[in-house]
C-alpha positions, -999 to 999 in steps of 0.1 A, spaced: -697 -508 -388 -687 -541 -393 -688 -573 -378 -658 -585 -398 -637 -564 -376 -603 -578 -359 -590 -554 -339 -555 -551 -326 -537 -529 -295 -499 -542 -294 -483 -509 -279 -480 -499 -241 -511 -487 -224 -522 -452 -237 -506 -420 -222 -494 -388 -231 -490 -379 -263 -453 -357 -250 -449 -385 -227 -447 -408 -263 -427 -381 -274 -400 -378 -247 -394 -414 -248 -385 -412 -289 -364 -385 -278 -348 -405 -251 -333 -429 -275 -301 -424 -286 -305 -440 -326 -330 -409 -322 -302 -386 -314 -276 -402 -340 -302 -399 -368 -308 -360 -357 -266 -354 -358 -270 -369 -389 -295 -354 -406 -286 -319 -391 -248 -320 -401 -260 -331 -443 -279 -298 -437 -254 -274 -421 -227 -287 -446 -253 -287 -473 -262 -252 -465 -293 -264 -465 -302 -276 -496 -307 -312 -481 -333 -299 -464 -345 -282 -500 -347 -313 -516 -362 -331 -487 -393 -301 -490 -393 -306 -526 -397 -339 -525 -426 -339 -499 -440 -308 -514 -443 -329 -552 -458 -360 -535 -486 -340 -513 -491 -319 -546 -491 -354 -573 -508 -378 -551 -541 -392 -568 -575 -388 -545 -590 -420 -562 -566 -453 -559 -561 -473 -594 -562 -500 -580 -587 -527 -555 -560 -533 -527 -568 -527 -491 -572 -491 -474 -548 -485 -448 -564 -451 -433 -544 -432 -414 -559 -416 -379 -548 -382 -369 -548 -371 -328 -575 -361 -321 -575 -349 -281 -606 -354 -263 -624 -371 -293 -629 -345 -315 -621 -349 -349 -607 -318 -368 -611 -310 -403 -580 -331 -419 -591 -363 -399 -630 -355 -411 -615 -347 -452 -601 -387 -444 -630 -403 -438 -647 -387 -462 -622 -397 -490 -626 -432 -471 -662 -439 -475 -659 -419 -508 -634 -449 -522 -656 -476 -499 -686 -467 -521 -667 -467 -556 -659 -507 -543 -678 -517 -515 -654 -550 -514 -626 -532 -507 -615 -540 -472 -603 -512 -452 -582 -508 -416 -582 -479 -399 -551 -469 -380 -543 -448 -350 -543 -459 -312 -548 -430 -286 -530 -408 -260 -551 -408 -221 -584 -422 -220 -611 -423 -245 -616 -439 -275 -590 -444 -301 -582 -428 -333 -592 -461 -352 -627 -460 -332 -636 -426 -342 -628 -434 -375 -651 -462 -373 -676 -438 -360 -671 -414 -386 -672 -436 -415 -708 -445 -399 -718 -411 -401 -707 -409 -437 -729 -438 -444 -709 -464 -448 -724 -493 -445 -725 -524 -416 -718 -548 -444 -677 -531 -450 -651 -553 -437 -633 -531 -414 -602 -536 -397 -594 -515 -362 -555 -510 -356 -555 -493 -321 -524 -500 -306 -501 -475 -326 -489 -441 -320 -475 -426 -348 -468 -433 -386 -445 -465 -384 -462 -486 -355 -499 -475 -375 -480 -497 -407 -462 -523 -384 -497 -532 -365 -515 -530 -395 -487 -554 -412 -500 -580 -386 -535 -577 -390 -532 -581 -429 -513 -613 -424 -532 -636 -449 -557 -615 -456 -541 -587 -483 -545 -603 -511 -519 -598 -548 -530 -559 -550 -507 -532 -536 -526 -515 -501 -539 -481 -511 -523 -451 -482 -550 -428 -478 -539 -399 -455 -539 -358 -457 -516 -344 -488 -485 -334 -463 -488 -363 -445 -482 -391 -476 -445 -383 -486 -440 -401 -446 -465 -429 -448 -450 -440 -485 -413 -439 -467 -423 -458 -437 -443 -481 -464 -415 -490 -485 -391 -496 -456 -419 -520 -442 -418 -546 -481 -455 -527 -483 -461 -526 -522 -487 -495 -523 -501 -468 -537 -511 -438 -524 -544 -421 -517 -552 -383 -516 -580 -374 -486 -579 -337 -504 -590 -333 -545 -559 -312 -543 -530 -292 -526 -545 -265 -510 -519 -238 -513 -521 -221 -480 -496 -206 -448 -506 -242 -429 -501 -264 -457 -471 -252 -464 -461 -250 -425 -472 -286 -421 -453 -298 -453 -422 -277 -440 -422 -298 -405 -432 -334 -425 -399 -327 -445 -379 -321 -420 -394 -356 -401 -389 -373 -438 -349 -359 -433 -347 -369 -401 -355 -408 -403 -340 -411 -438 -304 -397 -430 -307 -417 -402 -317 -450 -417 -296 -445 -447 -266 -435 -420 -276 -470 -400 -276 -489 -429 -241 -478 -442 -224 -480 -408 -241 -515 -404 -259 -503 -369 -286 -532 -368 -298 -519 -336 -308 -489 -353 -320 -508 -384 -344 -527 -361 -359 -492 -354 -372 -493 -389 -381 -532 -400 
């Protein structure tokens, strides 16, 4: 794919997924946010978590699978151990190829680094889009330096500087993941719209489990950020800027 693709790799050298998570959990700000979210859920008898679950579920169910605007398409990668692209990741790439065919002048940013040795998620996405029929004429930028959704969007912001235009960016991911994408995009000042990889929400136990896990994550980080704003913890807020 393309000859206009830039590449960004701003994170630390790749290492294990567990090591990355261990570093995150070793961060005192993460523990503060977890304590705040846990207390809110306990003292509300779980109602706070239920609220987040319904929000994530509603976002997953209502998100369109065809963007209304012509903004740059941000395609979120997914963990692909050994370079194996799973059904969710493949679905994202198929939707991205479909959106691109409807508007071939639309630029795309492929998001995602990797863990260990091998191709990054962004590089795997580029190969997958070629397999889906996206031509070399596509404008495609690769962001291969991130390890999580927030880093995806931070690094994309660097890539898009001066290139995004006036239209909102389009956040393309699996339905269960879109609420987190939208939350982080809002934190980082993106004007955005959502695009779901799947035509409709699949009401399967696996999907509901993923929505439950996403709800816990969104609850954790959102309440942590709200707490940091309330108490004026600038160091904690810097983590989301």
